[in-house]
KOLDO-632531 format. One record per residue: z negated, x negated, y negated of N, C-alpha, C in turn. Coordinates in Angstrom, 3 decimals. Each point is the difference from the previous one (the first is absolute). Layout:
% KOLDO-632531
n.z/n.x/n.y/ca.z/ca.x/ca.y/c.z/c.x/c.y
Z/X/Y/Z/X/Y/Z/X/Y .
...
***
This chain:
% KOLDO-632531
n.z/n.x/n.y/ca.z/ca.x/ca.y/c.z/c.x/c.y
-10.192/-46.725/-10.894/-0.124/1.159/-0.892/1.044/1.069/0.339 .
1.238/-0.477/0.293/1.066/0.934/0.341/-0.327/0.753/1.280 .
-0.512/-0.714/1.014/-0.362/0.639/1.270/-1.112/1.016/-0.225 .
-0.935/-0.345/-0.880/-1.131/0.895/-0.294/0.506/1.286/-0.651 .
0.948/-0.144/-0.920/0.557/1.171/-0.690/0.721/0.912/0.989 .
0.770/-0.611/0.909/0.707/0.786/1.017/-0.989/0.749/0.882 .
-1.103/-0.699/0.356/-1.034/0.628/0.833/-0.605/1.217/-0.705 .
-0.272/-0.132/-1.295/-0.586/1.102/-0.773/0.952/1.192/-0.040 .
1.287/-0.279/-0.207/0.988/1.078/-0.046/0.076/0.722/1.342 .
0.041/-0.759/1.088/0.057/0.609/1.332/-1.251/0.804/0.289 .
-1.143/-0.523/-0.437/-1.254/0.717/0.202/-0.005/1.327/-0.749 .
0.511/-0.021/-1.235/0.040/1.225/-0.803/0.926/1.030/0.625 .
1.152/-0.472/0.515/0.933/0.916/0.658/-0.633/0.633/1.228 .
-0.706/-0.828/0.769/-0.663/0.497/1.209/-1.059/1.039/-0.343 .
-0.816/-0.321/-0.999/-1.069/0.918/-0.391/0.569/1.297/-0.551 .
1.083/-0.123/-0.794/0.638/1.199/-0.544/0.550/0.876/1.118 .
0.633/-0.632/0.978/0.557/0.736/1.136/-1.078/0.703/0.787 .
-1.101/-0.718/0.256/-1.104/0.609/0.739/-0.606/1.149/-0.776 .
-0.073/-0.174/-1.326/-0.546/1.063/-0.837/0.850/1.247/0.093 .
1.358/-0.190/-0.009/0.893/1.136/0.108/-0.143/0.710/1.323 .
-0.108/-0.785/1.089/-0.180/0.587/1.328/-1.314/0.743/0.082 .
-1.047/-0.588/-0.573/-1.315/0.633/0.018/0.026/1.326/-0.740 .
0.740/0.030/-1.135/0.098/1.225/-0.781/0.716/1.083/0.793 .
1.120/-0.391/0.647/0.747/0.971/0.800/-0.822/0.476/1.179 .
-0.774/-0.914/0.593/-0.784/0.351/1.181/-1.081/1.025/-0.310 .
-0.337/0.132/-1.275/-0.994/1.001/-0.377/0.619/1.392/-0.069 .
1.316/0.089/0.164/0.708/1.275/-0.060/0.206/0.564/1.404 .
-0.076/1.310/0.085/0.073/0.674/1.289/0.884/1.240/-0.126 .
0.912/0.176/0.952/0.980/1.085/-0.057/-0.086/0.857/1.256 .
0.057/1.317/-0.181/0.078/0.938/1.114/1.458/0.374/0.208 .
0.535/-0.333/1.175/1.361/0.402/0.362/-0.108/1.303/0.776 .
0.520/1.078/-0.592/-0.187/1.350/0.532/1.340/0.553/0.476 .
0.059/0.442/1.260/1.281/0.410/0.592/-0.072/1.360/0.701 .
-0.879/0.870/-0.442/-0.096/1.313/0.639/1.293/0.789/-0.199 .
0.470/0.636/1.057/1.202/0.824/-0.079/-0.292/1.405/0.508 .
0.482/0.995/-0.762/-0.107/1.394/0.429/1.393/0.622/0.074 .
1.013/-0.841/-0.101/1.391/0.415/0.113/0.743/-1.051/0.805 .
1.178/-0.376/-0.457/0.774/-1.030/0.690/-0.794/-1.305/0.055 .
0.080/-0.688/1.145/-0.691/-1.286/0.131/1.032/-1.107/0.210 .
-0.010/-0.966/-0.915/0.937/-1.114/0.090/-0.375/-0.935/1.146 .
1.025/-0.471/0.711/-0.273/-0.840/1.167/-0.269/-1.463/-0.365 .
-0.019/-0.291/-1.299/-0.289/-1.375/-0.415/-1.410/-0.165/-0.549 .
-0.815/1.029/0.110/-1.342/-0.059/-0.587/-0.829/-1.114/0.625 .
0.008/-0.078/1.320/-0.825/-1.010/0.661/0.436/-1.414/-0.401 .
1.316/-0.233/0.035/0.497/-1.321/-0.391/-0.276/-0.262/-1.474 .
0.246/0.999/-0.839/-0.212/-0.164/-1.428/-1.439/-0.340/-0.349 .
-0.940/0.669/0.645/-1.415/-0.290/-0.237/-0.325/-1.436/0.391 .
0.520/-0.410/1.147/-0.237/-1.373/0.462/0.515/-1.023/-1.012 .
1.211/0.239/-0.517/0.581/-0.922/-0.974/-0.779/0.014/-1.310 .
-0.343/1.185/-0.475/-0.749/0.105/-1.257/-1.338/-0.726/0.089 .
-0.708/0.210/1.089/-1.300/-0.656/0.172/0.159/-1.524/0.007 .
1.044/-0.478/0.664/0.247/-1.438/0.057/0.345/-0.551/-1.387 .
0.892/0.679/-0.715/0.412/-0.453/-1.329/-1.178/-0.046/-0.961 .
-0.816/1.036/0.042/-1.124/0.062/-0.929/-1.075/-1.019/0.361 .
-0.195/-0.225/1.288/-0.970/-1.016/0.426/0.424/-1.388/-0.484 .
1.305/-0.231/-0.026/0.513/-1.308/-0.422/-0.321/-0.307/-1.457 .
-0.184/1.039/-0.811/-0.370/-0.241/-1.396/-1.474/0.353/-0.251 .
-0.735/0.138/1.099/-1.440/0.152/-0.109/-0.510/1.402/-0.243 .
0.848/1.008/0.193/-0.417/1.392/-0.200/-0.437/0.593/1.329 .
-1.180/0.584/0.030/-0.471/0.689/1.198/0.687/1.363/0.101 .
0.323/0.434/1.203/0.590/1.322/0.165/-0.544/0.663/1.260 .
-0.129/1.309/-0.079/-0.471/0.819/1.111/0.988/1.137/0.187 .
0.373/0.285/1.242/0.933/1.074/0.295/-0.746/1.204/0.553 .
0.364/1.189/-0.481/-0.631/1.214/0.505/0.950/1.184/-0.139 .
-0.228/1.026/0.845/0.690/1.282/-0.129/-1.019/1.138/-0.083 .
-1.237/-0.342/-0.269/-1.095/0.973/-0.058/-0.260/0.395/-1.451 .
0.389/1.216/-0.370/-0.172/0.454/-1.379/-1.462/0.177/-0.377 .
-0.878/0.108/0.988/-1.426/0.120/-0.310/-0.569/-1.273/-0.608 .
0.746/-1.095/0.123/-0.423/-1.247/-0.633/-0.104/0.176/-1.517 .
0.791/0.948/-0.537/-0.027/0.239/-1.440/-1.290/0.707/-0.432 .
-0.747/0.508/0.954/-1.284/0.629/-0.304/-1.158/-0.966/0.208 .
0.298/-1.183/0.484/-1.032/-0.977/0.318/-0.327/-0.877/-1.201 .
-1.237/-0.443/-0.071/-0.403/-0.930/-1.060/0.782/-1.309/0.084 .
0.485/-0.329/1.200/0.718/-1.263/0.177/1.324/-0.020/-0.755 .
0.519/1.178/-0.407/1.255/0.028/-0.747/-0.103/-0.829/-1.276 .
-1.172/-0.009/-0.602/-0.194/-0.732/-1.251/0.142/-1.498/0.175 .
-0.042/-0.490/1.243/0.133/-1.443/0.229/1.457/-0.454/-0.060 .
0.935/0.957/0.000/1.419/-0.339/-0.068/0.467/-0.014/-1.453 .
0.740/-1.030/-0.355/0.521/-0.122/-1.360/1.297/0.775/-0.188 .
0.657/0.323/1.098/1.235/0.780/-0.070/0.238/0.695/1.331 .
0.743/1.089/-0.067/0.444/0.715/1.196/1.521/-0.060/0.038 .
0.547/-0.330/1.171/1.441/-0.094/0.195/0.427/1.079/0.982 .
0.786/0.960/-0.462/0.558/1.032/0.877/1.336/-0.513/0.531 .
0.044/-0.329/1.284/1.230/-0.476/0.629/0.575/1.095/0.884 .
1.077/0.622/-0.466/0.721/1.048/0.728/-0.907/1.101/0.523 .
-0.979/0.374/-0.814/-0.739/1.236/0.254/0.970/1.163/-0.167 .
-0.249/1.106/0.695/0.851/1.181/-0.154/-0.831/1.265/0.111 .
0.475/1.049/-0.695/-0.605/1.313/0.115/-1.314/0.129/-0.748 .
-0.740/1.028/0.366/-1.299/0.275/-0.626/-1.072/-0.756/0.770 .
-0.511/-1.050/-0.594/-0.902/-0.903/0.719/-1.463/0.146/-0.416 .
-0.260/0.761/-1.069/-1.369/0.169/-0.494/-0.401/1.465/-0.033 .
-1.280/0.275/0.283/-0.555/1.312/-0.306/-0.524/-0.037/-1.438 .
-0.536/1.105/-0.476/-0.399/0.076/-1.408/-1.097/-1.004/-0.348 .
-0.959/-0.170/0.885/-1.091/-0.941/-0.259/0.528/-1.431/-0.073 .
0.918/-0.332/0.872/0.583/-1.346/0.006/0.858/-0.242/-1.241 .
0.667/1.053/-0.477/0.771/-0.115/-1.235/-0.900/-0.359/-1.182 .
-1.118/0.682/-0.107/-0.939/-0.267/-1.091/-0.498/-1.439/0.061 .
-0.292/-0.460/1.202/-0.501/-1.365/0.176/1.069/-1.022/-0.385 .
1.256/0.276/0.357/1.090/-0.919/-0.339/0.214/-0.041/-1.512 .
-0.044/1.153/-0.648/0.124/0.041/-1.458/-1.118/-0.804/-0.669 .
-1.201/0.175/0.486/-1.135/-0.738/-0.555/0.200/-1.497/0.169 .
0.533/-0.396/1.135/0.262/-1.413/0.279/1.002/-0.568/-1.000 .
1.122/0.692/-0.191/1.032/-0.465/-0.929/-0.551/-0.041/-1.429 .
-0.745/1.016/-0.390/-0.524/0.072/-1.370/-1.101/-1.019/-0.267 .
-0.470/-0.642/1.061/-0.993/-1.070/-0.181/0.678/-1.327/-0.349 .
1.343/0.009/-0.035/0.734/-1.199/-0.380/0.547/-0.798/1.159 .
-0.089/0.533/1.200/0.545/-0.695/1.172/1.519/0.136/0.032 .
0.658/-0.792/0.852/1.455/-0.022/0.015/0.619/0.844/1.099 .
1.294/0.309/-0.185/0.745/0.766/0.999/1.390/-0.602/0.163 .
0.426/-0.142/1.254/1.354/-0.452/0.294/0.604/0.912/1.055 .
1.273/0.316/-0.156/0.695/0.833/0.971/1.248/-0.689/0.508 .
0.237/0.096/1.293/1.207/-0.535/0.611/0.751/1.139/0.697 .
1.280/0.108/-0.287/0.947/0.918/0.623/-0.504/1.450/0.002 .
-0.464/0.533/1.141/-0.301/1.429/0.094/-1.299/0.405/-0.684 .
-0.599/-0.898/-0.758/-1.138/0.413/-0.831/0.417/1.115/-0.948 .
1.305/0.087/-0.313/0.504/1.085/-0.841/0.329/1.258/0.800 .
-0.127/-0.072/1.324/0.205/1.172/0.862/-1.357/0.526/0.452 .
-0.936/-0.035/-0.901/-1.407/0.290/0.292/-0.563/0.960/-1.044 .
-0.828/0.949/0.456/-0.712/0.921/-0.904/0.952/0.660/-1.010 .
1.033/0.646/0.512/0.997/0.637/-0.855/-0.550/1.169/-0.820 .
-1.121/0.530/0.386/-0.558/1.153/-0.720/-1.180/-0.375/-0.886 .
-0.112/-1.274/-0.329/-1.122/-0.484/-0.815/0.571/-0.673/-1.251 .
0.094/0.721/-1.124/0.608/-0.554/-1.217/-0.631/-1.300/-0.476 .
-1.299/-0.154/0.154/-0.664/-1.237/-0.443/0.546/-1.192/0.768 .
0.233/0.167/1.293/0.536/-1.100/0.795/1.418/-0.338/-0.444 .
0.787/1.011/-0.332/1.349/-0.227/-0.513/-0.039/-0.872/-1.262 .
-0.966/0.263/-0.864/-0.150/-0.798/-1.216/-0.404/-1.434/0.331 .
-0.843/-0.154/0.995/-0.450/-1.342/0.397/1.128/-0.805/0.612 .
0.674/0.540/1.014/1.016/-0.765/0.739/1.320/-0.082/-0.768 .
0.239/0.951/-0.904/1.140/-0.088/-0.894/1.195/0.882/0.320 .
0.148/0.439/1.253/1.132/0.843/0.401/-0.260/0.511/1.409 .
0.806/0.965/0.410/-0.051/0.507/1.368/1.335/-0.271/0.702 .
-0.083/-0.319/1.278/1.191/-0.149/0.841/0.772/1.310/0.071 .
1.320/-0.085/-0.095/0.854/1.174/0.104/0.886/-0.056/1.234 .
0.741/-1.116/0.172/0.942/-0.117/1.115/0.414/-1.459/0.126 .
0.797/-0.283/1.044/0.535/-1.348/0.150/1.254/0.040/0.876 .
0.958/-0.884/-0.245/1.142/-0.154/0.903/-0.366/-0.951/1.131 .
0.992/-0.436/0.758/-0.245/-0.913/1.115/-0.432/-1.374/-0.523 .
-0.634/-0.776/0.846/-0.381/-1.368/-0.345/1.260/-0.820/-0.246 .
0.037/-0.713/-1.107/1.175/-0.803/-0.359/-0.366/-1.000/-1.087 .
0.884/-0.952/-0.206/-0.214/-1.001/-1.041/0.358/0.587/-1.364 .
-0.752/-0.400/-1.019/0.270/0.462/-1.359/-0.363/-1.092/-0.990 .
0.516/0.155/-1.209/-0.332/-0.918/-1.081/-1.156/0.568/-0.822 .
-1.004/-0.822/-0.214/-1.102/0.372/-0.875/0.144/-0.773/-1.304 .
-0.020/0.725/-1.093/0.080/-0.615/-1.324/-1.430/-0.309/-0.451 .
-0.316/-1.275/-0.098/-1.357/-0.417/-0.372/-0.100/0.023/-1.523 .
-0.768/0.938/-0.512/-0.090/0.221/-1.444/-1.096/-0.825/-0.659 .
-0.970/-0.398/0.787/-1.136/-0.761/-0.528/-0.265/-1.158/0.962 .
0.268/-1.221/-0.456/-0.185/-1.175/0.856/-1.231/-0.801/-0.402 .
-0.874/0.620/-0.785/-1.239/-0.660/-0.408/-1.215/0.532/0.759 .
0.184/1.067/0.729/-1.086/0.611/0.766/-0.209/-0.779/1.293 .
-1.236/-0.114/0.488/-0.247/-0.737/1.248/0.799/0.508/1.197 .
0.370/1.271/0.000/0.731/0.569/1.139/1.491/-0.283/-0.038 .
0.500/-0.473/-1.134/1.445/-0.196/-0.136/0.369/-1.357/-0.598 .
-0.969/-0.813/-0.327/0.290/-1.262/-0.681/0.805/-0.977/0.863 .
-0.015/0.199/1.306/0.727/-0.892/0.916/1.443/0.438/0.227 .
0.393/1.132/-0.553/1.305/0.584/0.294/1.048/-0.350/-1.062 .
1.269/0.014/0.418/1.096/-0.079/-0.952/0.221/1.373/-0.636 .
0.909/0.072/-0.943/0.234/1.267/-0.695/0.538/1.071/0.946 .
0.706/-0.432/1.058/0.482/0.917/1.033/-0.571/-0.448/1.340 .
-0.589/0.947/0.721/-0.570/-0.294/1.314/0.707/0.873/1.027 .
0.630/-0.611/0.976/0.612/0.730/1.110/-1.032/0.169/1.107 .
-0.259/1.222/0.389/-1.036/0.248/1.005/0.409/1.206/0.840 .
-0.319/-0.050/1.289/0.296/1.108/0.906/-1.279/0.776/0.271 .
0.045/1.315/-0.251/-1.193/0.809/0.174/0.391/1.476/0.012 .
-0.998/0.862/0.008/0.224/1.439/-0.131/-0.289/0.358/-1.460 .
1.012/0.546/-0.684/-0.095/0.168/-1.445/-0.399/1.418/-0.373 .
-1.190/0.130/-0.533/-0.530/1.299/-0.401/0.645/0.507/-1.292 .
0.285/1.297/-0.010/0.210/0.743/-1.234/-1.342/0.642/-0.335 .
-0.288/0.145/-1.291/-1.304/0.521/-0.422/0.152/1.255/-0.847 .
-1.058/0.796/-0.018/-0.133/1.125/-0.909/-1.332/-0.141/-0.738 .
-0.165/0.796/-1.030/-1.249/-0.004/-0.781/-0.379/-1.412/-0.436 .
1.003/-0.742/-0.487/-0.265/-1.355/-0.482/-0.762/0.094/-1.318 .
-1.113/-0.680/-0.074/-0.870/0.081/-1.177/0.562/-0.830/-1.160 .
-0.239/0.458/-1.198/0.428/-0.746/-1.182/-0.959/-1.165/-0.238 .
0.489/-1.031/-0.633/-0.853/-1.123/-0.369/-0.169/-1.067/1.057 .
0.702/0.129/1.132/-0.097/-1.031/1.026/0.691/-1.274/-0.475 .
-0.559/-1.134/0.366/0.622/-1.289/-0.291/0.875/-0.373/1.200 .
1.293/0.257/-0.100/0.912/-0.185/1.126/0.350/-1.474/0.146 .
-0.200/-0.510/1.204/0.306/-1.396/0.305/1.406/-0.179/0.543 .
0.432/0.950/0.836/1.319/-0.108/0.631/0.668/1.366/0.037 .
1.306/-0.009/-0.184/0.815/1.205/0.039/1.042/-0.151/1.105 .
0.221/1.063/0.764/1.007/-0.023/1.059/1.389/0.246/-0.578 .
0.944/-0.827/0.380/1.393/0.188/-0.393/0.654/0.922/1.016 .
0.154/1.277/-0.344/0.540/0.969/0.951/1.469/-0.245/0.321 .
0.673/-0.801/-0.793/1.391/-0.341/0.303/0.094/-0.981/1.172 .
-1.144/-0.604/0.348/0.007/-1.041/1.040/-0.320/0.537/1.390 .
-0.296/1.293/0.113/-0.291/0.581/1.312/0.400/1.470/0.006 .
-0.052/0.623/1.149/0.432/1.392/0.142/-1.195/0.948/0.077 .
0.081/1.102/-0.726/-0.975/1.067/0.181/-1.064/0.131/-1.055 .
0.030/-0.819/-1.039/-1.001/0.114/-1.059/0.196/1.269/-0.810 .
-1.102/0.605/-0.477/0.081/1.293/-0.682/-0.606/0.006/-1.409 .
-0.361/-1.168/-0.511/-0.694/-0.008/-1.289/0.884/-0.490/-1.148 .
1.124/-0.606/0.311/0.883/-0.470/-1.046/-0.326/-1.406/-0.463 .
0.367/-0.281/-1.245/-0.150/-1.355/-0.529/-1.466/-0.409/-0.154 .
-0.848/0.959/-0.290/-1.425/-0.289/-0.157/-0.709/0.338/1.313 .
-0.250/-1.023/0.781/-0.588/0.185/1.328/-1.086/-1.049/0.219 .
-1.184/0.205/-0.568/-1.090/-0.974/0.182/-0.406/-0.107/1.457 .
-0.332/-1.214/0.433/-0.398/-0.200/1.400/-1.295/-0.800/0.113 .
-0.447/-0.606/-1.107/-1.302/-0.679/-0.027/-0.511/0.039/-1.425 .
-1.296/0.263/-0.148/-0.566/0.133/-1.347/-1.495/-0.280/-0.001 .
-0.559/-0.069/-1.203/-1.444/-0.159/-0.154/-0.446/0.774/-1.237 .
-1.296/0.240/-0.074/-0.567/0.648/-1.169/-1.515/-0.177/0.018 .
-0.618/0.309/-1.121/-1.453/0.126/-0.051/-0.304/1.486/-0.093 .
-0.845/0.470/0.899/-0.253/1.438/0.114/-1.495/0.259/0.093 .
-0.529/0.707/-0.984/-1.417/0.361/-0.037/-0.909/-1.206/0.232 .
0.383/-1.124/-0.593/-0.823/-1.201/0.081/0.298/-0.903/1.178 .
0.951/0.391/0.841/0.328/-0.790/1.196/1.416/-0.547/-0.097 .
0.203/-1.172/0.576/1.345/-0.542/0.136/0.635/0.531/1.278 .
1.261/0.409/-0.094/0.708/0.431/1.203/1.375/-0.639/0.061 .
0.466/-0.199/1.244/1.333/-0.545/0.261/0.584/0.749/1.185 .
1.291/0.307/-0.081/0.670/0.668/1.114/1.356/-0.644/0.247 .
0.352/-0.143/1.274/1.342/-0.393/0.390/0.530/0.961/1.049 .
1.249/0.420/-0.171/0.622/0.888/0.975/0.538/-0.723/1.212 .
-0.026/-1.316/-0.022/0.483/-0.795/1.130/-1.038/0.012/1.126 .
0.414/-0.461/1.188/-0.956/-0.178/1.088/0.105/0.989/1.138 .
1.173/0.600/0.187/0.171/0.956/1.099/0.195/-0.689/1.343 .
0.749/-1.087/0.006/0.386/-0.629/1.265/-0.979/-1.097/0.414 .
-0.007/-0.274/1.294/-0.788/-1.132/0.493/0.543/-1.306/-0.557 .
1.328/-0.069/-0.103/0.648/-1.226/-0.457/-0.346/-0.332/-1.445 .
-0.284/1.009/-0.811/-0.326/-0.273/-1.399/-1.236/-0.884/-0.115 .
-0.917/0.121/0.964/-1.224/-0.797/-0.048/0.222/-1.436/0.466 .
1.225/-0.297/0.489/0.365/-1.375/0.321/0.665/-0.692/-1.189 .
0.362/0.782/-1.001/0.688/-0.539/-1.173/-0.994/-0.719/-0.912 .
0.282/-1.273/-0.296/-0.879/-0.764/-0.885/-0.030/0.622/-1.388 .
1.155/0.473/-0.476/0.060/0.622/-1.324/-0.874/1.255/-0.047 .
0.057/0.808/1.062/-0.838/1.199/0.044/-1.480/-0.373/0.119 .
-0.313/-0.995/0.807/-1.382/-0.441/0.132/-0.569/-0.422/-1.353 .
0.776/-0.764/-0.768/-0.450/-0.418/-1.326/-0.152/1.205/-0.926 .
0.850/0.992/0.201/-0.043/1.239/-0.791/-1.341/0.723/0.195 .
-0.425/0.164/1.253/-1.242/0.736/0.248/-1.246/-0.854/-0.271 .
0.144/-1.311/0.064/-1.109/-0.876/-0.420/-0.161/0.090/-1.511 .
1.124/-0.037/-0.715/-0.057/0.119/-1.451/-0.554/1.344/-0.445 .
0.320/1.046/0.766/-0.522/1.324/-0.331/-1.512/0.054/0.056 .
-0.569/-0.551/1.067/-1.466/0.043/0.119/-0.654/-0.940/-0.999 .
0.661/-1.101/-0.322/-0.527/-0.891/-1.021/-0.122/0.718/-1.345 .
1.038/0.772/-0.346/-0.060/0.764/-1.251/-1.137/1.009/0.031 .
-0.074/0.755/1.090/-1.020/1.052/0.116/-1.410/-0.579/-0.118 .
-0.198/-1.190/0.565/-1.317/-0.640/-0.017/-0.228/-0.853/-1.233 .
1.021/-0.168/-0.817/-0.142/-0.815/-1.195/-0.074/-1.476/0.279 .
0.680/-0.466/1.068/-0.032/-1.418/0.391/1.185/-0.764/-0.585 .
***
């Protein structure tokens, strides 16, 4: 009887695990990296890592730099769009309308690093992504104050996270953002925002879940297990997993 009970428990765990994988596998993400300004030299490596990480949890991902994809019927097959270090003006007016329609249909949005250095003349995008890039000092280590350790993107972190990256200062920061991490400007040189310096946040915007992290400038950041868990947690939130 005891062996039978153990077998039932193991079977239930297996079935539950498969069910979770099956649910995640039904999700599909577009990783979008079009640049019309500065192009980060870690995009190729970052895409490779993101695709691998998401595949490991059963999420399908497709990489593209073609903005016309936003005019295609196939866009509706993606549950979320991830802007990874996009820069500059990447959409024409027709593509903007299509992207707005996509977000307002309840699909998800995630931004990594230079997603905030994108579409500076489009107020709606500023509201979606949460802030615009302003400036940055040299790459260096800094302390991140983890304000929310219950979110999937930060639940693995201690209250203080030491990480080396390129630290963005922001302008036009939107009100109502749910800030996950704050940069301690006393821990590095060149910060311009003061004590309140959000570096990762989430919100619900026009029916869509969004998550943004300012981390991810360097190639080495994508080798960091803590950072990898951060961007996996971000997409999990956006997809509701």
